[in-house]
MDTraj code that builds the backbone (N, CA, C; nanometers):
import mdtraj as md
import numpy as np

residues = "MET THR SER ASP GLU ARG GLY GLY THR GLY ASP ALA GLN ALA SER ALA ASP ARG LEU ALA LEU ALA LEU GLU ASP VAL GLY PHE ASP VAL GLY GLN GLU PHE GLY ALA LEU HIS HIS THR MET GLY ARG HIS GLY ILE ALA VAL VAL ARG LEU GLY ASP ILE GLY SER ALA THR ALA ASP ARG LEU ALA LEU VAL LEU SER ARG ALA ALA GLU CYS GLY ILE SER LEU ILE GLU GLU ALA GLY ARG".split()
xyz = np.array([
    [-0.8373, -1.3357, 3.8506],
    [-0.7189, -1.4118, 3.8186],
    [-0.6416, -1.3315, 3.7065],
    [-0.5144, -1.3141, 3.7220],
    [-0.4410, -1.2504, 3.6115],
    [-0.3859, -1.3311, 3.5063],
    [-0.3392, -1.2782, 3.3987],
    [-0.2932, -1.3588, 3.2952],
    [-0.1678, -1.4534, 3.3560],
    [-0.0801, -1.3733, 3.4355],
    [0.0411, -1.4363, 3.4953],
    [-0.0116, -1.5707, 3.5689],
    [-0.1225, -1.5526, 3.6536],
    [-0.1676, -1.6727, 3.7157],
    [-0.2169, -1.7813, 3.6262],
    [-0.2811, -1.7505, 3.5173],
    [-0.3234, -1.8566, 3.4228],
    [-0.2073, -1.9033, 3.3392],
    [-0.0901, -1.8439, 3.3366],
    [0.0113, -1.8862, 3.2585],
    [0.0701, -2.0125, 3.3103],
    [0.1656, -2.0703, 3.2291],
    [0.2274, -2.1877, 3.2627],
    [0.3309, -2.1688, 3.3806],
    [0.4023, -2.2750, 3.4053],
    [0.4802, -2.2719, 3.5128],
    [0.6120, -2.1818, 3.4864],
    [0.6245, -2.1395, 3.3674],
    [0.7416, -2.0444, 3.3297],
    [0.7470, -1.9212, 3.4099],
    [0.6238, -1.8606, 3.4195],
    [0.6043, -1.7464, 3.4985],
    [0.6331, -1.7692, 3.6436],
    [0.5866, -1.8684, 3.6893],
    [0.6094, -1.9074, 3.8327],
    [0.7588, -1.9382, 3.8640],
    [0.8221, -1.9968, 3.7639],
    [0.9618, -2.0382, 3.7861],
    [1.0370, -1.9072, 3.7940],
    [1.0126, -1.8125, 3.7086],
    [1.0825, -1.6792, 3.6970],
    [1.0690, -1.6111, 3.8390],
    [0.9385, -1.6141, 3.8800],
    [0.9141, -1.5478, 4.0140],
    [0.9763, -1.6094, 4.1202],
    [0.9869, -1.7491, 4.1268],
    [1.0670, -1.8170, 4.2326],
    [1.1979, -1.7854, 4.2229],
    [1.2676, -1.7735, 4.1045],
    [1.3972, -1.7433, 4.0941],
    [1.4387, -1.5967, 4.1333],
    [1.3326, -1.4942, 4.1089],
    [1.3548, -1.3659, 4.1493],
    [1.3451, -1.3431, 4.2997],
    [1.2508, -1.4297, 4.3621],
    [1.2389, -1.4372, 4.5058],
    [1.3557, -1.4842, 4.5734],
    [1.4154, -1.5993, 4.5095],
    [1.5379, -1.6529, 4.5789],
    [1.6375, -1.5624, 4.5747],
    [1.6570, -1.4790, 4.4607],
    [1.7806, -1.3832, 4.4526],
    [1.7504, -1.2724, 4.5585],
    [1.6334, -1.2257, 4.5614],
    [1.5945, -1.1110, 4.6566],
    [1.6317, -1.1571, 4.7947],
    [1.5827, -1.2818, 4.8430],
    [1.6063, -1.3304, 4.9730],
    [1.7562, -1.3408, 4.9986],
    [1.8311, -1.3809, 4.9058],
    [1.9851, -1.3912, 4.9115],
    [2.0457, -1.2475, 4.9304],
    [1.9799, -1.1500, 4.8629],
    [2.0386, -1.0264, 4.8673],
    [2.0436, -0.9524, 4.9931],
    [1.9247, -0.9835, 5.0651],
    [1.9141, -0.9393, 5.2013],
    [1.9633, -1.0416, 5.3061],
    [2.0299, -1.1259, 5.2708],
    [2.1221, -1.2079, 5.3666],
    [2.0642, -1.3379, 5.4147],
    [1.9659, -1.3984, 5.3524],
    [1.9223, -1.5226, 5.3735],
    [1.9851, -1.6250, 5.2994],
    [2.0153, -1.7374, 5.3570],
    [2.0768, -1.8624, 5.3026],
    [1.9473, -1.9434, 5.2498],
    [1.9141, -1.9211, 5.1124],
    [1.7897, -1.9742, 5.0580],
    [1.7869, -2.1156, 5.0728],
    [1.9033, -2.1831, 5.0356],
    [1.9059, -2.3269, 5.0322],
    [1.8746, -2.3896, 5.1788],
    [1.9263, -2.3113, 5.2709],
    [1.8989, -2.3671, 5.4147],
    [1.7720, -2.3273, 5.4754],
    [1.7511, -2.1948, 5.4519],
    [1.6139, -2.1386, 5.5238],
    [1.5005, -2.1477, 5.4435],
    [1.5190, -2.1544, 5.3155],
    [1.3807, -2.1714, 5.2172],
    [1.4147, -2.2949, 5.1229],
    [1.4489, -2.4076, 5.1799],
    [1.4863, -2.5193, 5.1104],
    [1.3639, -2.5827, 5.0119],
    [1.2522, -2.5470, 5.0565],
    [1.1416, -2.5974, 4.9835],
    [1.0832, -2.4901, 4.8851],
    [1.1484, -2.3879, 4.8660],
    [1.1055, -2.2884, 4.7701],
    [1.0984, -2.3336, 4.6331],
    [0.9899, -2.3331, 4.5614],
    [0.9759, -2.3914, 4.4338],
    [0.8457, -2.3283, 4.3652],
    [0.8461, -2.3570, 4.2377],
    [0.7170, -2.3220, 4.1502],
    [0.6552, -2.4520, 4.1254],
    [0.5249, -2.4384, 4.1020],
    [0.4424, -2.5629, 4.0667],
    [0.2990, -2.5109, 4.0008],
    [0.2171, -2.6014, 3.9768],
    [0.0846, -2.5623, 3.9480],
    [-0.0086, -2.5864, 4.0695],
    [-0.0807, -2.4924, 4.1129],
    [-0.1680, -2.5033, 4.2357],
    [-0.3021, -2.5411, 4.1866],
    [-0.3891, -2.5170, 4.2892],
    [-0.5363, -2.5507, 4.2615],
    [-0.5886, -2.4765, 4.1357],
    [-0.6738, -2.5386, 4.0556],
    [-0.7351, -2.4853, 3.9501],
    [-0.6526, -2.4464, 3.8269],
    [-0.5159, -2.5122, 3.8261],
    [-0.4358, -2.4931, 3.7184],
    [-0.3598, -2.3545, 3.7283],
    [-0.3589, -2.2996, 3.8433],
    [-0.2923, -2.1604, 3.8594],
    [-0.1390, -2.1958, 3.9033],
    [-0.0519, -2.1248, 3.8212],
    [0.0972, -2.1294, 3.8492],
    [0.1227, -2.0665, 3.9922],
    [0.2034, -2.1286, 4.0872],
    [0.2194, -2.0663, 4.2043],
    [0.3665, -2.0972, 4.2448],
    [0.4083, -2.0075, 4.3433],
    [0.5374, -2.0220, 4.4130],
    [0.4994, -2.0579, 4.5481],
    [0.5771, -2.1723, 4.5938],
    [0.5627, -2.2144, 4.7261],
    [0.6788, -2.1966, 4.8031],
    [0.6686, -2.1316, 4.9313],
    [0.7951, -2.1019, 5.0142],
    [0.8242, -2.2396, 5.1020],
    [0.7240, -2.3111, 5.1297],
    [0.7540, -2.4253, 5.2121],
    [0.7467, -2.3667, 5.3637],
    [0.7788, -2.4678, 5.4476],
    [0.7756, -2.4437, 5.5942],
    [0.9109, -2.3588, 5.6286],
    [0.8920, -2.2598, 5.7031],
    [0.9996, -2.1994, 5.7403],
    [1.0110, -2.1651, 5.9016],
    [1.1352, -2.1816, 5.9533],
    [1.1427, -2.1627, 6.0914],
    [1.1012, -2.0255, 6.1571],
    [1.0692, -2.0294, 6.2799],
    [1.0251, -1.8917, 6.3471],
    [1.1174, -1.7865, 6.3368],
    [1.2575, -1.8233, 6.3534],
    [1.3553, -1.7223, 6.3422],
    [1.3624, -1.6714, 6.2011],
    [1.3585, -1.7527, 6.1103],
    [1.3621, -1.6984, 5.9713],
    [1.2448, -1.6210, 5.9448],
    [1.1193, -1.6650, 5.9800],
    [1.0058, -1.5715, 5.9711],
    [1.0089, -1.4392, 6.0431],
    [1.0889, -1.4425, 6.1621],
    [1.1118, -1.3190, 6.2142],
    [1.2017, -1.2272, 6.1375],
    [1.3071, -1.2830, 6.0937],
    [1.4020, -1.2016, 6.0096],
    [1.3387, -1.1503, 5.8843],
    [1.2577, -1.2294, 5.8216],
    [1.1783, -1.1821, 5.7051],
    [1.0832, -1.0709, 5.7333],
    [1.0243, -1.0842, 5.8519],
    [0.9361, -0.9617, 5.8984],
    [1.0149, -0.8481, 5.9292],
    [1.1335, -0.8532, 5.9772],
    [1.2017, -0.7407, 6.0100],
    [1.2516, -0.6712, 5.8793],
    [1.3068, -0.7579, 5.7792],
    [1.3441, -0.6989, 5.6430],
    [1.2189, -0.6291, 5.5891],
    [1.1079, -0.6817, 5.5779],
    [1.0115, -0.6053, 5.5312],
    [0.9538, -0.4860, 5.6003],
    [0.9577, -0.4999, 5.7480],
    [0.9215, -0.3704, 5.8258],
    [1.0178, -0.2736, 5.7980],
    [1.1460, -0.3008, 5.7783],
    [1.2537, -0.1923, 5.7651],
    [1.2333, -0.1320, 5.6219],
    [1.2095, -0.2178, 5.5287],
    [1.1688, -0.1718, 5.3992],
    [1.0709, -0.0626, 5.4030],
    [0.9588, -0.0953, 5.4753],
    [0.8374, -0.0079, 5.4677],
    [0.8797, 0.1170, 5.5624],
    [0.9654, 0.1069, 5.6547],
    [1.0071, 0.2338, 5.7210],
    [1.1072, 0.3151, 5.6373],
    [1.1671, 0.2599, 5.5392],
    [1.2311, 0.3443, 5.4336],
    [1.1577, 0.3862, 5.3196],
    [1.0268, 0.3661, 5.3250],
    [0.9342, 0.4199, 5.2210],
    [0.9269, 0.3302, 5.1020],
    [0.9762, 0.2047, 5.1195],
    [0.9640, 0.1134, 5.0024],
    [0.8249, 0.0364, 5.0099],
    [0.7588, 0.0488, 4.8980],
    [0.6289, -0.0192, 4.9032],
    [0.5943, -0.0788, 4.7854],
    [0.4965, -0.1756, 4.7804],
    [0.4576, -0.2409, 4.6560],
    [0.3681, -0.1619, 4.5801],
    [0.4051, -0.1393, 4.4634],
    [0.3168, -0.0604, 4.3655],
    [0.2864, -0.1599, 4.2390],
    [0.1705, -0.1691, 4.2161],
    [0.1272, -0.2616, 4.0900],
    [0.1819, -0.2061, 3.9798],
    [0.2374, -0.2899, 3.8897],
    [0.2983, -0.2502, 3.7534],
    [0.1762, -0.2416, 3.6709],
    [0.1791, -0.1462, 3.5739],
    [0.0721, -0.1458, 3.4793],
    [0.0562, -0.2641, 3.3917],
    [-0.0744, -0.2990, 3.3742],
    [-0.1053, -0.4265, 3.2927],
    [-0.0935, -0.5572, 3.3563],
    [-0.0698, -0.5484, 3.5032],
    [-0.0577, -0.6677, 3.5773],
    [-0.1831, -0.6919, 3.6502],
])
top = md.Topology()
chain = top.add_chain()
for i, resn in enumerate(residues, 1):
    res = top.add_residue(resn, chain, resSeq=i)
    for name in ("N", "CA", "C"):
        top.add_atom(name, md.element.get_by_symbol(name[0]), res)
traj = md.Trajectory(xyz[None], top)
């Protein structure tokens, strides 16, 4: 468990906000398609971001965005200290 996961909901709120902005940047209507996106405290007191239920068309579009990013060489690289 990382220190971010043990942190309060402030970290999770910031992550939820960044995720919402990124989804909007690639064309999603976050309020419509990810209406339940929020931060909260999960099991064992871990701060989490919940996406909520999304429709299959939205899931397909999200998968397409991620696949295209991978095809362009965009990948997740862990930041130092995380």
